[in-house]
Residue, then its C-alpha position, 0 to 999 in steps of 0.5 A: m516682948n520687951e526686955q522689962k517684961q521678959a525679965e519678969l518671967t522666970l527661966g522656966e516660963r521663958r523656956y516654956l514659951e520657947r517650947v510653945r513656939e517650937a511645938q507650933s513650928e513643928g505642927v504638934s500639940l504642946k503635950q506631944y512636944y513635951l512627950a517627944h522630948g522627954l519633958s515633964l508634963r507636971m512641969l508643963s502644968r505648973v508653968q501654965r498655972q504660974l503664967s495664968d496667975k500672972g495674967p497676960r503679958e504683952g507680946c506673948a499673949k497670943v502664944y500663951d493663949s494658943a498653947s493654953n487652949a491646946c493643953e486644955a483640950e488634952g488636959a485629961d491626960y495630965p498627971 
């Protein structure tokens, strides 16, 4: 992702995308990653909504789409 596009993301959004990549590299769902690391599922949901409202971003669309799909499959468990 280029620097200008990355600058448009909030700190929380950038951390979210890092965590998506980490969960993928560990071979676990994003929800499992958040639970294993003691992270807030509410914050996960909030950041996903923020990114969804902003629309796709160059360079992170593939990561975001795969994370979004994984979370929707498990969405019933979200607070």
